[in-house]
C-alpha positions in Angstrom: -22.5 8.2 1.7 -20.0 8.6 4.4 -20.0 8.8 8.2 -20.6 12.5 8.3 -23.4 12.4 5.7 -25.0 9.5 7.6 -24.9 11.5 10.9 -26.5 14.5 9.1 -29.3 12.3 7.6 -29.9 10.7 11.0 -30.3 14.1 12.5 -32.7 15.2 9.7 -34.8 12.1 10.4 -34.7 12.8 14.2 -33.0 9.5 14.8 -30.8 9.4 17.9 -27.2 8.5 17.2 -23.8 8.1 18.9 -20.3 7.5 17.9 -18.7 4.2 18.9 -15.9 1.9 17.9 -16.8 -1.3 16.0 -14.0 -3.7 14.9 -11.4 -1.0 15.8 -13.0 1.5 13.5 -14.9 4.7 14.1 -18.6 4.1 13.6 -21.9 6.0 13.9 -24.8 4.1 15.4 -28.4 5.3 15.0 -31.3 4.1 17.1 -34.9 4.2 16.3 -37.9 2.8 18.2 -41.2 2.5 16.5 -44.6 0.9 17.1 -46.8 0.2 14.2 -50.2 -1.5 14.0 -49.5 -2.6 10.5 -46.6 -4.6 11.9 -49.1 -6.8 13.7 -49.0 -4.3 16.7 -45.3 -4.8 17.3 -42.5 -2.5 18.4 -39.4 -2.5 16.2 -36.1 -1.3 17.6 -33.7 -0.6 14.8 -30.0 0.0 15.1 -28.1 1.5 12.1 -24.4 0.7 12.5 -22.2 2.4 9.9 -18.5 1.9 9.7 -16.0 3.3 7.3 -13.2 0.8 6.5 -11.3 3.1 4.1 -9.2 0.9 1.7 -9.7 -2.4 3.6 -11.4 -5.0 1.4 -14.9 -5.9 2.4 -15.4 -9.6 2.1 -17.9 -12.1 3.6 -15.8 -12.6 6.7 -15.7 -8.9 7.5 -19.5 -8.6 6.9 -20.2 -11.4 9.3 -17.8 -10.0 11.9 -19.5 -6.5 11.6 -23.0 -8.1 11.8 -21.9 -10.0 14.9 -20.4 -7.0 16.7 -23.4 -4.8 15.6 -25.9 -7.3 16.9 -23.9 -7.6 20.1 -24.0 -3.8 20.6 -27.7 -3.8 20.0 -28.4 -6.5 22.6 -26.3 -4.5 25.1 -28.0 -1.2 24.4 -31.6 -2.4 23.7 -34.3 -0.7 25.7 -37.8 -1.9 25.3 -40.2 -4.7 25.6 -38.7 -8.2 25.9 -37.7 -9.5 22.5 -40.2 -11.8 21.0 -43.1 -10.4 23.0 -44.6 -8.0 20.3 -41.1 -6.6 20.0 -38.2 -7.1 17.6 -34.7 -5.8 16.9 -33.4 -4.9 13.5 -29.7 -4.2 12.9 -28.8 -2.5 9.6 -25.0 -3.0 9.3 -23.5 -0.5 6.8 -19.9 -1.1 5.7 -18.2 1.6 3.7 -15.0 1.0 1.6 -13.5 1.6 -1.8 -12.5 -2.1 -2.0 -15.4 -4.6 -2.2 -15.3 -8.2 -3.2 -17.9 -9.7 -5.6 -18.8 -12.3 -3.0 -19.5 -9.5 -0.5 -21.8 -7.8 -2.9 -23.7 -11.0 -3.5 -23.9 -11.7 0.3 -25.7 -8.4 0.8 -28.0 -8.6 -2.3 -29.0 -12.2 -1.4 -29.4 -11.3 2.3 -27.3 -14.3 3.4 -27.0 -13.0 7.0 -29.6 -15.4 8.5 -32.2 -15.0 11.2 -32.0 -14.2 14.9 -34.6 -14.8 17.6 -37.0 -11.8 17.2 -34.2 -10.0 15.4 -33.0 -9.2 11.9 -29.5 -8.5 10.6 -29.4 -6.6 7.3 -25.9 -6.1 5.7 -25.4 -3.1 3.4 -22.2 -2.1 1.5 -21.4 1.3 0.1 -18.5 1.4 -2.4 -17.1 4.8 -1.8 -15.1 4.6 -5.1 -18.0 3.7 -7.5 -20.7 5.3 -5.3 -22.7 2.0 -5.5 -24.8 0.6 -2.7 -25.4 -3.2 -2.3 -28.4 -4.2 -0.3 -31.1 -6.9 -0.2 -33.0 -7.2 -3.5 -36.0 -9.1 -2.2 -37.6 -9.2 1.2 -37.5 -12.6 2.9 -40.6 -14.3 4.1 -39.4 -14.2 7.8 -40.1 -10.6 9.0 -41.3 -9.4 5.6 -43.6 -6.8 7.2 -40.5 -4.9 8.4 -38.4 -4.9 5.2 -40.2 -2.0 3.5 -39.2 0.1 6.6 -35.6 -1.2 6.6 -35.4 -0.3 2.9 -36.7 3.2 3.5 -34.2 3.8 6.3 -31.3 2.6 4.1 -32.5 4.7 1.1 -32.8 7.8 3.3 -29.1 7.5 4.2 -28.0 7.6 0.5 
């Protein structure tokens, strides 16, 4: 998984994307808007923010900063029904590096990113050296109806 392969997979999935700068790094941002009756008739606006950090170590602090900047970008570029009124925002934050701390891996697997009002922040790490992906292992209770969709989006980028 790298920025170019993510762009190609977003294109294959007909997901709009743009190139932006997040935390002073080139990033690709995909945007998908879906309505689904099985989501209790809600509209989900999902932003996929992927940033390649090269050799920089990914730690908990970097994940939190990336999540914060990614969610900020999503709020500035969100187009849709008011959040909370049958509408939510999901931000999948993908950090790519060949240097990943164990605490960062745990942060992603345990989904320690917390909740937002009518929004979800999902951290994902891809270790470009070992080709391993670290993402949530179990779906949380809050927003559980959306997590199979988030997992599918993430897995389609691999």
